[in-house]
N, C-alpha and C positions, 0 to 999 in steps of 0.2 A: 623395898618396902617404902622407905621415906619419899622416894620418887613418886611411888603410886599415890601416897597420900597428898603429895604437893600437887600432882595432876588432878587429883579429885577435889582439890580446894584452890581455885583461881585467886581468892582473896589472900590465902597464904603465900602463894607465889608474888603476888602484887606487894605484899608486905615485906617480903624477903628483898625482892628488886629494889623497893624504895629505900630500904636500909642501906643497901650496897650503895646505891646512887648517893645518898647523903653522907656516906662514909667518904665516898670520892669526892664530893663537894667540900667537905671539911679538909681533905688533903690540899686541894687544890687552893682553897681560900688561906690556909696557912702558909702556903709558898707565894701566891700570886696576889693576894689582896692586901692593899689597895692599890699597889704601884702598877701591877699588870692586868688587873681586872676592875678598874674604876667604873665600868658601866653596870656592875652587878646590883648596886643599890638602886638606881632607877628601874632595873628589870624586876627587882623584888617588889618595888612600889607598886608597879603595874599589876604584878600577880595579886598582891593584897587588896586591890580594888576590884578584883574579878567577881562575878556572880557565881562562878563554878566553885563550890567549896573544896574541891581536890585541888585546884590552883591556889587557893588561898592557904591551904595546909602546907603545900609544897613550898610556897613563899615563905611562911612562917618557919618551916623547918629549914630551908636555906639560910634565912637571916639568923637562926640560932647558930648554925653551924659556923656562920662567919663571926658572930659576937663572942662565940666560946673562947677564942684566942685571946681576948681581952677581959674575961669574966673573972680569973682567979687573981690576977696581978693588980687589980684596982686601977687607978689612974694612969700606972705606968705602963700597963699593957704587958703581954707576954714577951715582948722583944724590946722593953724598955721605952717605949713610947706610948702616948695615950691614944685613945680610939681616933680613928678618922672623923673628921667634921661631919660627914654624912650619917654617922651612927649616934651622934649627941644631939 
């Protein structure tokens, strides 16, 4: 039944896929950013300058997934360091 509803609603499938994608981005960002993924901030900046609102939203969501790791521990960051210079 749920599959039938998913097939009937492409936007529901897109939202579910987007949610999974950003969960994956969060996992990769927690492990690799900034040391192993330094190019992500310039890529996000390009997304934020796009005229396609879907690209802008994707850039904002990606940026949020990256900064989440710094959000709760203030200046110290989740791993005892401040946010990378590109985020300030």
